[in-house]
N, C-alpha and C positions, 0 to 999 in steps of 0.2 A: 720377560716374568714368569715365573716357575707357576704351575697348579698351586702351589702353598701359599705363594703369595699372593695369587691372585683371589683366593679364596680369603687370606686373612684380610684382605684391604676392601673387603666388602662393607656396606654402609652398616654400622653397627644399632643399633637400639640398647689292723687286726683289732678291733677291738673287743674286751674282754667280757663275753656274752653273758659267762655264768657268774661275772662277777656284779654284773647288772642285774641278772636275774634273781639275784639273791641278796641284791641290796636293794638298789632303787624299784623293783619289782617284788619288793619282801610279803608285800600283801598278798601276793599268788601264792602263798607257803613259804616255803623254805625256811622252815621251823616254828611255825605255827604262829607268826606274827599276828598283828592286829585286825590284817585283814581289810585295812584302808584301801589299799589298791592302787594303782596309776594306770595313766593312757587314756586311749580312745574310747568311743562309746561303742564303735562295732559298726553300727550304720547298715546300708541297705545289705541284701545278700547272705543274711545270718543261716545259720543251720538252724534244723526242724526241732521241734518239738521233742522230738525222741532223741534226738544228740544230747537237748539240754539234760535231759533226764539221766541220761546215762553220764554226763559230764559230773551231775548234782550228786549220782550215787559215789562215783570215784571219789570226790572230792570229800563226801562224806565219810567212806573208808578212810582218808587219810587221816582227817580231821579225829575220827575214833583213835586212830595211832599215836599222833601227838597229843590227845585230850589223857590217854591212858596213865600217862607217867606222871602226872602234877607237876612238871615241870614249874619253876616258881615264875618265870617270864612267859609262859605259854598261857592261851586260851583253853579253858574247858572245851571237851568235845561237841558240845551242844552251840557254844557261844562262835565257834570256829564255824559251825555249819550255818548259823545263822547270820555271820557277816561275809567270811571269805567265799562261800560257796556262788550264793547267789549273786554278790556282786560279782566276782570275777565272768558268772554265766553271763550275767546283763552286759555287761562291759564289752565283753569279746565274744559276739556270738559267733561268728565265723571260725572259730576255735574250740567249739566244745567239743568236735571229734579225739583231735591232738590231744586236747586238755585232760579228756578223760583217759587215755592212754597214759600220759604223763602222772594224774593222781593214781591210778590203778597201779602201775609200777610203785611209785611210791610207797601205796598202801600196804607192801609186802614188807616194807620195814628191813631189817629191826630198826626199833626207836630207842634212841636214847637222850639223856639234856646233856648239853654242852657245857663248857666251863661258866658260860653265862647265863644258863638256865634256860636255854631255849630247846625245847624240843626237835630233832630232827630226824627225818630216815634214812638209813644207812643206804637208800638208792640214789639220794640227791648227789648229783654230777658224779656218779660211779656207774652202777647197772643201768641207771635209767637217763645215760647221757644223748643215747639218742630220741628219747620221747621228749626231753628238756629242751633238746636243739629244736625240735618241730615245733613243739607249742609256745617256747619263746620269740622264736622267730615269728609266730603268728601272732603273737600280742603286738611286736613293734609295728607289724605290717598293717596292724588295726588303725594307726595315725592315717593310712592312707583314707580311709572314709569319711575322716573330717577335713583332712585336705583336699578332699573332691566336692566336699559339699560346700566349702570355701572359694573353692577354682568356679563351681557353677553359681557359685551369690553373686561374684565378681565379674560373669559372663567371659573368664580368661580359660582358654583350653577346652580339654572336651567335656560340653554338655551334658554326654552320659555320665551321669555317676560310677556306674557299673564298670563300664569300659575306662574309664579313668584308674577305677582301683586295681583293675588287673595291669594297666602300664603301669601304674605307680608301684605297686608290690610284686611287680616280679623280679627286679632286682635284687628286693629284699630277699626273695626267696632263693635267687640264683646263688646271693653272696650272702651266706647265712652270716659270715664273720663281719659285716658289714652293717647288718640288721639294726643294731641299736643307734648307728650313726646316722642311718637312711632313715628310721624311723624319728628319731631325733628333730629332723630336718625338716620333715613332711609336717609334724606337731607344732614346730614352730611357726611353719608360714600358716596354717592353720587357726592359731591364738594369736597373730601379730597383723593383722587388719592390714593384708599384703594388697599391693597394688599388682596392677597385671605390665608385665615388662616382657617385651619380644614372646608374646604369644604365653607364657607363664608366670604365675604368681611370685613376688618378690617381697621382702620387706627389708630393711637396714638391720632390724634386731637380728636378723637370722644367717647374719656373713659370717660368722665362723661356722655354722652348721652348713653352712652351704658349700664352704671352702674344703670341712673335712669330708661331706658326702662326696664331693667332686673327688679328692686325690682318692679316696675308699673305690671309685668305682673306672681309676684309670685301669684296665683289666685290658683282653682283646676283646671282649665283648660288650661290654659297657662302655669305653674312652669317650665317644660320642657324649653320650649322656653325662659323665663326669665332667669332661671339660665347658658343658653348655649351663651347667649348673653354676660350677667354679666363679666362670666369669661374670655370673648374674650378681654374686658378690662383690664386682668390680664396676656393678653400673654397667656392664659390656653386652649384656642379653639382648640378643635381635631374631628376628623373625627368622624362621627356616634354620636354625641354628643347628640343630642336630639333622636335618636333611642333607644340608651343605657339608657338615663334618662327615658325615657317612659315606658321601660321593667321592671326597678326598681321601678316606680310607680304603675305599674300593681301589679306587685311581691307585693307590699305593701298593696295596695287595696283587694287582696285575702286573706292576714291574718286578714284584720280590717278595718275599716273606722278610728280607731282611726290610726294607723300603718300609712296612707295614710296622714292623717292630721300631725304627727310627721315628714313623710319624707317631706311634705310642708315646714313646721317650720324650717326643719333644711336646707332644699335650700336657702329659706330666710335669714337665718341667714350667709350662707356662701355669698349669693349676697350681703347681706348690710356691712358682714366684709372686702370682698375681698379674695382672695384663691392663694395660693402658690403653683407652681407646680413641684419644683426643685426634681428632681428625676424621673418624672414621676408621681408624685404622688399630687393628689389635695386634700390641707387640709387648715385648718384655725384654729388655738390654739382656739379664741375665739367661735369656734362652737363645742367644743369638747363636753357640757353638752348635746345641743341638738342632736347630732351624738349620746348620749350614749343611751337617751331616745328612740331613734327610734330603735336603735338596740335590746335594752332590748324588745320593742316591737313586732319585728320580731321576739324571742326567746320566747315569749309567756311570757314574763313580765308585 
């Protein structure tokens, strides 16, 4: 029996960031919308009042710009300052600093009314792209606070909320193209009365989110986390999944880089095609060819 077979036989128990940022998250700006906002509550570890003041000042300057034109679908400057700015500051306290950077950049304009009657800054998605990426990634990571509070209440996973947040948010910041998908997955778990499965929260309502998140994480650094998230959607999560996978990945890398690449391809196939875990074995007939290629590499083939 090869190492991969021994591991898998254990008992089992690129998104459009700115399309989302200026669509589903339109309450954070992007044309001076209603300021209704979306997303998490921010949670523990938020930035201090100095950062909040800087955020409110920068957001207020942006509101002055969008409100100065009288675009028919945009708020007045005062209404924007009273709704958009404080709500965003309250909802995402960890993001005050990067948010201030983005709104300061947006506030430089130039401003114009679009064909639908909304005011926009000329910096949106252009000169301020880096600042937008930083802020909206932070906004998506805010779902980790609610997720970690849910895991603590469920007594499932790390009881230290701050440590949980750091672990949860790291792939969101490392893989920013995946931020909307990973943030959506964590938010779904926080909102869906999860159960503890394999030491991690899981919920049937979040199966699609889990598969999408897992698929996005199939990268050299995050393949094991992606695999373990994805198989939870198939009811196949088990204790120490990530540790077992990481050990297998390390052993593959010790043989050759090609074997590690083939291991990643095999995991990616399992994530994309779904797995069964009847009788305690994780398997997918659709991935037999990828499995064989990986095992042959381990054997020196």
